[in-house]
GUKOLVEX-374176 format. One record per atom (N, C-alpha, C, O): y, z, x; residue in one letter; chain; residue number from 1; atom name. Coordinates in pm, 1 decimal, decimal comma, always signed. Atoms other than C-alpha are relative to their C-alpha. Layout:
GUKOLVEX-374176
{rec {Y; Z; X}; A; A; NUM; CA}
...
//
This chain:
GUKOLVEX-374176
{rec {-6,2; -63,4; -129,3}; M; A; 1; N}
{rec {+10667,1; +1608,3; -3246,4}; M; A; 1; CA}
{rec {+113,4; +102,5; +0,7}; M; A; 1; C}
{rec {+227,5; +69,0; -31,0}; M; A; 1; O}
{rec {-98,9; -106,6; -7,7}; V; A; 2; N}
{rec {+10849,1; +1938,2; -3203,0}; V; A; 2; CA}
{rec {+50,4; +9,0; +143,4}; V; A; 2; C}
{rec {-28,1; +10,8; +238,1}; V; A; 2; O}
{rec {-57,4; -16,4; -134,0}; T; A; 3; N}
{rec {+11088,9; +1969,2; -2911,1}; T; A; 3; CA}
{rec {+81,9; +128,0; +3,2}; T; A; 3; C}
{rec {+129,5; +176,0; -99,6}; T; A; 3; O}
{rec {-79,6; -121,2; -21,3}; R; A; 4; N}
{rec {+11265,4; +2271,2; -2769,7}; R; A; 4; CA}
{rec {+102,9; -28,2; +108,9}; R; A; 4; C}
{rec {+73,1; -94,8; +208,1}; R; A; 4; O}
{rec {-104,9; +13,4; -100,7}; D; A; 5; N}
{rec {+11593,6; +2280,5; -2579,2}; D; A; 5; CA}
{rec {+19,6; +136,6; +64,7}; D; A; 5; C}
{rec {+100,3; +217,3; +18,6}; D; A; 5; O}
{rec {-5,8; -129,7; -64,8}; F; A; 6; N}
{rec {+11544,9; +2571,5; -2343,5}; F; A; 6; CA}
{rec {+133,3; +22,9; +71,1}; F; A; 6; C}
{rec {+177,1; +137,2; +84,7}; F; A; 6; O}
{rec {-132,0; -15,3; -61,2}; D; A; 7; N}
{rec {+11875,2; +2501,8; -2165,7}; D; A; 7; CA}
{rec {+99,2; +55,5; -101,7}; D; A; 7; C}
{rec {+178,6; +143,8; -69,3}; D; A; 7; O}
{rec {-89,5; -48,5; +105,0}; A; A; 8; N}
{rec {+12059,8; +2554,4; -2495,4}; A; A; 8; CA}
{rec {-31,1; +145,2; -33,8}; A; A; 8; C}
{rec {+59,8; +225,6; -54,1}; A; A; 8; O}
{rec {+39,1; -137,3; +31,2}; M; A; 9; N}
{rec {+11862,2; +2870,0; -2566,3}; M; A; 9; CA}
{rec {+50,7; +95,9; +107,6}; M; A; 9; C}
{rec {+103,3; +202,7; +76,3}; M; A; 9; O}
{rec {-44,4; -86,2; -109,7}; L; A; 10; N}
{rec {+11941,3; +3013,9; -2222,2}; L; A; 10; CA}
{rec {+152,3; +10,8; +3,2}; L; A; 10; C}
{rec {+206,6; +117,7; +31,1}; L; A; 10; O}
{rec {-146,4; -2,8; +3,4}; A; A; 11; N}
{rec {+12308,4; +2917,8; -2250,7}; A; A; 11; CA}
{rec {+49,2; +94,1; -108,5}; A; A; 11; C}
{rec {+144,7; +168,9; -87,4}; A; A; 11; O}
{rec {-39,3; -87,7; +110,1}; E; A; 12; N}
{rec {+12332,4; +3096,3; -2585,3}; E; A; 12; CA}
{rec {-19,6; +146,1; +38,6}; E; A; 12; C}
{rec {+65,0; +230,6; +9,2}; E; A; 12; O}
{rec {+25,7; -138,1; -42,1}; K; A; 13; N}
{rec {+12176,9; +3409,5; -2439,4}; K; A; 13; CA}
{rec {+100,1; +44,6; +105,9}; K; A; 13; C}
{rec {+131,4; +163,3; +115,5}; K; A; 13; O}
{rec {-97,0; -32,3; -104,2}; A; A; 14; N}
{rec {+12424,4; +3392,4; -2150,0}; A; A; 14; CA}
{rec {+142,2; +3,0; -54,1}; A; A; 14; C}
{rec {+235,7; +35,2; +19,1}; A; A; 14; O}
{rec {-133,0; -1,8; +59,9}; G; A; 15; N}
{rec {+12716,6; +3364,2; -2391,0}; G; A; 15; CA}
{rec {+81,8; -124,5; +29,5}; G; A; 15; C}
{rec {+203,9; -123,2; +14,1}; G; A; 15; O}
{rec {-68,0; +126,2; -30,7}; I; A; 16; N}
{rec {+12801,5; +3006,8; -2289,1}; I; A; 16; CA}
{rec {-2,0; -87,6; -124,3}; I; A; 16; C}
{rec {-104,7; -98,2; -191,3}; I; A; 16; O}
{rec {-6,5; +87,0; +117,1}; R; A; 17; N}
{rec {+12918,5; +2769,8; -2561,4}; R; A; 17; CA}
{rec {-85,5; -125,0; +21,9}; R; A; 17; C}
{rec {-87,0; -180,5; +131,7}; R; A; 17; O}
{rec {+79,4; +122,4; -13,0}; P; A; 18; N}
{rec {+12682,5; +2478,1; -2630,4}; P; A; 18; CA}
{rec {+90,4; -122,2; +11,6}; P; A; 18; C}
{rec {+200,7; -124,1; -43,1}; P; A; 18; O}
{rec {-73,5; +125,2; -16,9}; T; A; 19; N}
{rec {+12800,0; +2131,1; -2532,1}; T; A; 19; CA}
{rec {-94,1; -116,9; -26,4}; T; A; 19; C}
{rec {-216,4; -102,2; -25,4}; T; A; 19; O}
{rec {+77,2; +123,0; +7,8}; F; A; 20; N}
{rec {+12688,9; +1774,4; -2590,0}; F; A; 20; CA}
{rec {+86,2; -112,3; +55,2}; F; A; 20; C}
{rec {+208,8; -101,8; +59,0}; F; A; 20; O}
{rec {-71,4; +115,3; -53,1}; K; A; 21; N}
{rec {+12781,6; +1439,9; -2439,2}; K; A; 21; CA}
{rec {-26,3; -120,4; -88,1}; K; A; 21; C}
{rec {-138,2; -142,9; -134,4}; K; A; 21; O}
{rec {+10,1; +126,1; +72,3}; V; A; 22; N}
{rec {+12850,2; +1116,7; -2621,7}; V; A; 22; CA}
{rec {+109,6; -92,0; +51,2}; V; A; 22; C}
{rec {+222,7; -48,2; +72,4}; V; A; 22; O}
{rec {-98,5; +95,8; -49,0}; G; A; 23; N}
{rec {+13026,3; +804,5; -2501,8}; G; A; 23; CA}
{rec {+56,3; +39,4; +135,5}; G; A; 23; C}
{rec {+171,1; +7,4; +166,4}; G; A; 23; O}
{rec {-44,5; -41,9; -132,2}; G; A; 24; N}
{rec {+13048,6; +954,3; -2153,7}; G; A; 24; CA}
{rec {+95,6; +118,5; -0,6}; G; A; 24; C}
{rec {+150,7; +154,0; +103,5}; G; A; 24; O}
{rec {-89,4; -114,7; +9,7}; Q; A; 25; N}
{rec {+13253,6; +1248,8; -2279,7}; Q; A; 25; CA}
{rec {-78,6; +123,8; -42,3}; Q; A; 25; C}
{rec {-176,3; +114,8; -116,5}; Q; A; 25; O}
{rec {+65,9; -124,9; +36,5}; E; A; 26; N}
{rec {+13153,2; +1611,6; -2310,4}; E; A; 26; CA}
{rec {+83,6; +74,4; -103,8}; E; A; 26; C}
{rec {+206,0; +82,6; -93,1}; E; A; 26; O}
{rec {-64,4; -73,8; +108,0}; F; A; 27; N}
{rec {+13232,6; +1813,6; -2622,4}; F; A; 27; CA}
{rec {-62,8; +137,6; -10,2}; F; A; 27; C}
{rec {-181,8; +154,9; +16,1}; F; A; 27; O}
{rec {+44,5; -138,9; +7,7}; T; A; 28; N}
{rec {+13206,1; +2187,5; -2678,8}; T; A; 28; CA}
{rec {-4,3; +45,7; -144,8}; T; A; 28; C}
{rec {+87,5; +20,1; -222,7}; T; A; 28; O}
{rec {+18,8; -53,1; +134,9}; L; A; 29; N}
{rec {+13075,0; +2354,3; -2992,5}; L; A; 29; CA}
{rec {+41,2; +146,3; -4,9}; L; A; 29; C}
{rec {+44,5; +214,4; +97,6}; L; A; 29; O}
{rec {-24,6; -143,0; +18,3}; R; A; 30; N}
{rec {+13171,6; +2690,7; -3134,0}; R; A; 30; CA}
{rec {-125,7; +75,4; +42,6}; R; A; 30; C}
{rec {-237,0; +24,6; +29,2}; R; A; 30; O}
{rec {+117,3; -79,6; -37,1}; S; A; 31; N}
{rec {+12946,8; +2963,3; -3004,7}; S; A; 31; CA}
{rec {-64,5; +62,6; -122,7}; S; A; 31; C}
{rec {-185,4; +85,5; -124,6}; S; A; 31; O}
{rec {+52,0; -56,3; +125,1}; K; A; 32; N}
{rec {+12910,2; +3109,9; -3354,8}; K; A; 32; CA}
{rec {+76,8; -60,7; -115,9}; K; A; 32; C}
{rec {+192,6; -99,8; -101,7}; K; A; 32; O}
{rec {-63,2; +55,8; +119,1}; M; A; 33; N}
{rec {+12984,8; +2985,9; -3704,1}; M; A; 33; CA}
{rec {+22,2; +110,9; -101,5}; M; A; 33; C}
{rec {-74,6; +167,9; -152,0}; M; A; 33; O}
{rec {-26,4; -99,5; +103,4}; P; A; 34; N}
{rec {+13159,9; +3228,6; -3940,3}; P; A; 34; CA}
{rec {-59,9; -45,0; -133,2}; P; A; 34; C}
{rec {-59,8; -164,1; -164,5}; P; A; 34; O}
{rec {+67,4; +31,5; +125,6}; Y; A; 35; N}
{rec {+12981,9; +3246,3; -4276,5}; Y; A; 35; CA}
{rec {+90,0; -80,3; -93,9}; Y; A; 35; C}
{rec {+43,8; -175,6; -156,6}; Y; A; 35; O}
{rec {-91,6; +70,4; +90,2}; G; A; 36; N}
{rec {+13288,8; +3132,0; -4471,0}; G; A; 36; CA}
{rec {+13,3; -147,0; +35,0}; G; A; 36; C}
{rec {+14,9; -232,3; -53,7}; G; A; 36; O}
{rec {-10,7; +139,8; -43,2}; K; A; 37; N}
{rec {+13322,3; +2815,0; -4264,6}; K; A; 37; CA}
{rec {-131,3; -74,6; -25,3}; K; A; 37; C}
{rec {-130,5; -189,8; -68,7}; K; A; 37; O}
{rec {+130,8; +60,4; +23,7}; W; A; 38; N}
{rec {+12949,1; +2745,8; -4286,4}; W; A; 38; CA}
{rec {-18,2; -29,8; -148,8}; W; A; 38; C}
{rec {-65,2; -137,5; -185,5}; W; A; 38; O}
{rec {+12,8; +15,6; +144,3}; N; A; 39; N}
{rec {+12955,1; +2795,0; -4664,2}; N; A; 39; CA}
{rec {+87,7; -115,2; -50,2}; N; A; 39; C}
{rec {+43,9; -194,7; -133,4}; N; A; 39; O}
{rec {-90,3; +108,5; +38,8}; K; A; 40; N}
{rec {+13255,6; +2562,1; -4703,3}; K; A; 40; CA}
{rec {-56,8; -135,1; +43,2}; K; A; 40; C}
{rec {-51,2; -232,3; -32,2}; K; A; 40; O}
{rec {+58,2; +124,1; -49,9}; L; A; 41; N}
{rec {+13086,1; +2297,1; -4489,0}; L; A; 41; CA}
{rec {-115,7; -44,8; -89,0}; L; A; 41; C}
{rec {-125,1; -162,5; -123,8}; L; A; 41; O}
{rec {+113,0; +34,6; +86,7}; L; A; 42; N}
{rec {+12770,6; +2309,6; -4701,4}; L; A; 42; CA}
{rec {+47,8; -54,1; -134,8}; L; A; 42; C}
{rec {-10,6; -148,2; -188,4}; L; A; 42; O}
{rec {-54,2; +46,0; +128,6}; A; A; 43; N}
{rec {+12977,7; +2268,4; -5018,6}; A; A; 43; CA}
{rec {+51,3; -143,6; +11,9}; A; A; 43; C}
{rec {+27,4; -225,6; -76,7}; A; A; 43; O}
{rec {-51,8; +135,8; -21,5}; V; A; 44; N}
{rec {+13150,2; +1958,9; -4877,6}; V; A; 44; CA}
{rec {-115,2; -98,5; +15,3}; V; A; 44; C}
{rec {-112,0; -207,7; -41,3}; V; A; 44; O}
{rec {+113,2; +89,2; -25,1}; M; A; 45; N}
{rec {+12819,9; +1809,8; -4760,6}; M; A; 45; CA}
{rec {-79,2; -28,3; -128,9}; M; A; 45; C}
{rec {-139,9; -134,6; -141,7}; M; A; 45; O}
{rec {+74,6; +16,8; +125,6}; R; A; 46; N}
{rec {+12666,6; +1857,6; -5108,9}; R; A; 46; CA}
{rec {+79,3; -73,7; -106,7}; R; A; 46; C}
{rec {+21,5; -122,5; -203,9}; R; A; 46; O}
{rec {-87,1; +59,9; +101,0}; D; A; 47; N}
{rec {+12962,7; +1715,3; -5300,3}; D; A; 47; CA}
{rec {-25,5; -150,4; -10,5}; D; A; 47; C}
{rec {-18,3; -222,3; +89,1}; D; A; 47; O}
{rec {+27,4; +142,3; +21,8}; D; A; 48; N}
{rec {+12880,0; +1376,1; -5453,2}; D; A; 48; CA}
{rec {+122,6; -87,2; +24,6}; D; A; 48; C}
{rec {+108,9; -207,3; +47,8}; D; A; 48; O}
{rec {-123,6; +75,1; -20,7}; E; A; 49; N}
{rec {+13245,0; +1271,9; -5412,5}; E; A; 49; CA}
{rec {+33,5; -18,2; +148,6}; E; A; 49; C}
{rec {+126,2; -91,8; +182,6}; E; A; 49; O}
{rec {-26,6; +6,9; -144,1}; T; A; 50; N}
{rec {+13230,7; +1312,8; -5032,2}; T; A; 50; CA}
{rec {-73,3; -118,6; +59,9}; T; A; 50; C}
{rec {-195,2; -130,1; +46,6}; T; A; 50; O}
{rec {+62,8; +115,1; -65,2}; S; A; 51; N}
{rec {+13169,0; +990,5; -4840,7}; S; A; 51; CA}
{rec {-72,0; +46,2; +126,5}; S; A; 51; C}
{rec {-45,9; +155,1; +177,8}; S; A; 51; O}
{rec {+72,8; -32,7; -123,0}; A; A; 52; N}
{rec {+12934,7; +986,7; -4542,5}; A; A; 52; CA}
{rec {+97,9; +18,1; +117,1}; A; A; 52; C}
{rec {+79,9; +106,4; +200,9}; A; A; 52; O}
{rec {-99,9; -9,9; -107,4}; E; A; 53; N}
{rec {+13234,7; +931,1; -4313,7}; E; A; 53; CA}
{rec {+75,7; +133,0; -8,6}; E; A; 53; C}
{rec {+95,0; +200,4; +92,5}; E; A; 53; O}
{rec {-71,9; -126,1; +17,9}; D; A; 54; N}
{rec {+13424,7; +1227,2; -4460,3}; D; A; 54; CA}
{rec {-89,0; +119,5; +31,3}; D; A; 54; C}
{rec {-43,2; +216,9; +91,1}; D; A; 54; O}
{rec {+93,0; -109,1; -28,0}; A; A; 55; N}
{rec {+13116,0; +1449,3; -4440,8}; A; A; 55; CA}
{rec {-21,7; +15,1; +150,4}; A; A; 55; C}
{rec {-28,5; +126,7; +201,9}; A; A; 55; O}
{rec {+17,2; -4,1; -145,5}; T; A; 56; N}
{rec {+13066,4; +1356,1; -4075,5}; T; A; 56; CA}
{rec {+120,6; +63,3; +66,6}; T; A; 56; C}
{rec {+106,3; +149,1; +153,7}; T; A; 56; O}
{rec {-121,7; -56,2; -58,8}; M; A; 57; N}
{rec {+13429,2; +1432,9; -3991,6}; M; A; 57; CA}
{rec {+10,6; +148,7; -30,4}; M; A; 57; C}
{rec {+47,6; +226,7; +57,4}; M; A; 57; O}
{rec {-7,1; -141,2; +36,5}; E; A; 58; N}
{rec {+13415,4; +1763,4; -4180,5}; E; A; 58; CA}
{rec {-97,9; +81,7; +83,6}; E; A; 58; C}
{rec {-65,9; +191,8; +128,6}; E; A; 58; O}
{rec {+99,6; -69,7; -81,3}; F; A; 59; N}
{rec {+13097,7; +1859,7; -3995,2}; F; A; 59; CA}
{rec {+52,7; +24,2; +141,2}; F; A; 59; C}
{rec {+50,9; +137,3; +189,8}; F; A; 59; O}
{rec {-45,4; -15,4; -137,9}; F; A; 60; N}
{rec {+13242,6; +1793,3; -3650,4}; F; A; 60; CA}
{rec {+129,0; +79,7; +10,0}; F; A; 60; C}
{rec {+149,0; +150,9; +108,5}; F; A; 60; O}
{rec {-120,1; -83,6; -0,8}; N; A; 61; N}
{rec {+13580,2; +1946,8; -3738,9}; N; A; 61; CA}
{rec {-34,7; +147,4; -15,1}; N; A; 61; C}
{rec {+40,7; +233,9; +29,4}; N; A; 61; O}
{rec {+43,4; -138,1; +19,1}; T; A; 62; N}
{rec {+13389,7; +2260,9; -3834,7}; T; A; 62; CA}
{rec {-71,7; +54,8; +122,3}; T; A; 62; C}
{rec {-49,6; +169,8; +160,5}; T; A; 62; O}
{rec {+83,9; -52,9; -109,3}; V; A; 63; N}
{rec {+13148,4; +2287,9; -3541,2}; V; A; 63; CA}
{rec {+61,4; -13,8; +138,6}; V; A; 63; C}
{rec {+25,5; +61,7; +229,0}; V; A; 63; O}
{rec {-63,8; +15,5; -131,9}; L; A; 64; N}
{rec {+13365,0; +2164,5; -3251,7}; L; A; 64; CA}
{rec {+111,5; +102,2; +19,3}; L; A; 64; C}
{rec {+173,3; +148,1; -76,7}; L; A; 64; O}
{rec {-116,8; -84,0; -27,7}; I; A; 65; N}
{rec {+13617,5; +2384,8; -3079,4}; I; A; 65; CA}
{rec {+125,3; -82,1; -27,2}; I; A; 65; C}
{rec {+122,9; -204,9; -19,9}; I; A; 65; O}
{rec {-125,2; +65,9; +39,4}; R; A; 66; N}
{rec {+13974,9; +2303,9; -3176,9}; R; A; 66; CA}
{rec {+47,1; -102,6; +104,1}; R; A; 66; C}
{rec {+94,2; -210,2; +67,1}; R; A; 66; O}
{rec {-50,4; +87,5; -105,9}; A; A; 67; N}
{rec {+14060,5; +2145,2; -2839,7}; A; A; 67; CA}
{rec {-73,4; -133,7; +7,5}; A; A; 67; C}
{rec {-19,1; -229,7; +62,2}; A; A; 67; O}
{rec {+78,8; +122,9; -9,9}; D; A; 68; N}
{rec {+13786,3; +1879,8; -2875,7}; D; A; 68; CA}
{rec {-0,4; -84,2; -127,0}; D; A; 68; C}
{rec {-52,4; -195,8; -126,0}; D; A; 68; O}
{rec {+10,2; +68,7; +129,6}; R; A; 69; N}
{rec {+13831,4; +1776,6; -3239,6}; R; A; 69; CA}
{rec {+68,5; -136,8; -1,7}; R; A; 69; C}
{rec {+7,1; -235,1; -43,1}; R; A; 69; O}
{rec {-75,1; +125,5; +3,3}; Q; A; 70; N}
{rec {+14098,7; +1506,1; -3201,1}; Q; A; 70; CA}
{rec {-65,5; -103,9; +90,2}; Q; A; 70; C}
{rec {-77,6; -220,2; +51,8}; Q; A; 70; O}
{rec {+63,1; +92,1; -94,7}; R; A; 71; N}
{rec {+13928,1; +1350,4; -2898,2}; R; A; 71; CA}
{rec {-130,0; -56,5; -57,7}; R; A; 71; C}
{rec {-159,8; -174,8; -40,8}; R; A; 71; O}
{rec {+123,8; +46,5; +61,5}; F; A; 72; N}
{rec {+13596,8; +1332,9; -3085,7}; F; A; 72; CA}
{rec {+29,6; -97,1; -113,7}; F; A; 72; C}
{rec {-38,2; -199,0; -127,1}; F; A; 72; O}
{rec {-37,5; +89,0; +109,2}; Q; A; 73; N}
{rec {+13764,0; +1177,1; -3390,3}; Q; A; 73; CA}
{rec {+41,2; -136,2; +54,1}; Q; A; 73; C}
{rec {+3,3; -239,0; -2,1}; Q; A; 73; O}
{rec {-41,7; +126,3; -60,6}; E; A; 74; N}
{rec {+13923,2; +912,4; -3168,2}; E; A; 74; CA}
{rec {-121,0; -79,0; +48,5}; E; A; 74; C}
{rec {-123,6; -201,5; +36,7}; E; A; 74; O}
{rec {+121,2; +65,9; -46,4}; L; A; 75; N}
{rec {+13581,5; +836,0; -3019,1}; L; A; 75; CA}
{rec {-76,5; -62,6; -117,2}; L; A; 75; C}
{rec {-130,2; -172,6; -104,2}; L; A; 75; O}
{rec {+67,1; +54,3; +118,0}; L; A; 76; N}
{rec {+13432,9; +788,3; -3368,3}; L; A; 76; CA}
{rec {+69,4; -126,0; -52,7}; L; A; 76; C}
{rec {+5,2; -212,6; -112,0}; L; A; 76; O}
{rec {-76,3; +113,4; +52,2}; E; A; 77; N}
{rec {+13707,9; +539,6; -3451,4}; E; A; 77; CA}
{rec {-4,8; -122,6; +89,0}; E; A; 77; C}
{rec {+45,3; -227,9; +49,5}; E; A; 77; O}
{rec {+10,0; +113,5; -90,5}; V; A; 78; N}
{rec {+13634,7; +312,9; -3152,8}; V; A; 78; CA}
{rec {-100,1; -100,2; -57,8}; V; A; 78; C}
{rec {-210,5; -62,7; -97,4}; V; A; 78; O}
{rec {+88,1; +105,3; +51,5}; D; A; 79; N}
{rec {+13485,6; -19,2; -3266,6}; D; A; 79; CA}
{rec {-46,9; -83,3; +117,3}; D; A; 79; C}
{rec {+27,0; -168,4; +166,8}; D; A; 79; O}
{rec {+55,6; +72,8; -114,2}; D; A; 80; N}
{rec {+13260,6; -151,6; -2989,9}; D; A; 80; CA}
{rec {-29,0; -146,8; -30,3}; D; A; 80; C}
{rec {-48,8; -226,5; +61,4}; D; A; 80; O}
{rec {+31,7; +136,9; +36,6}; D; A; 81; N}
{rec {+13197,4; -471,0; -3184,7}; D; A; 81; CA}
{rec {+120,5; -93,9; +10,3}; D; A; 81; C}
{rec {+105,3; -216,1; +8,2}; D; A; 81; O}
{rec {-119,8; +84,4; -11,0}; E; A; 82; N}
{rec {+13557,9; -590,5; -3152,3}; E; A; 82; CA}
{rec {+6,7; -62,3; +137,4}; E; A; 82; C}
{rec {-26,2; +1,9; +237,2}; E; A; 82; O}
{rec {-19,4; +67,1; -128,6}; D; A; 83; N}
{rec {+13627,1; -846,6; -2880,7}; D; A; 83; CA}
{rec {+128,1; +50,6; +63,2}; D; A; 83; C}
{rec {+226,5; +78,5; -5,4}; D; A; 83; O}
{rec {-119,9; -39,2; -72,9}; G; A; 84; N}
{rec {+13872,2; -745,1; -2610,0}; G; A; 84; CA}
{rec {+7,8; +145,0; +15,6}; G; A; 84; C}
{rec {+103,0; +195,7; +74,9}; G; A; 84; O}
//
């Protein structure tokens, strides 16, 4: 099944940065990805020495705006399975 996000498409045309919500928090993505950063990200993702956790962090550190990176990392580190 193919889906389309017309809100994201319209936001991009209006020059608004895309956002997403997770864990009740909203995060903002870069509006554009410079080629050098995209190329570096692809290299990290293809590297056999990169763990899934490191690849995930590298991806979000690359695509999120600087102000949201630390907050997102903290959210990833939350362990919902712990008691208390």
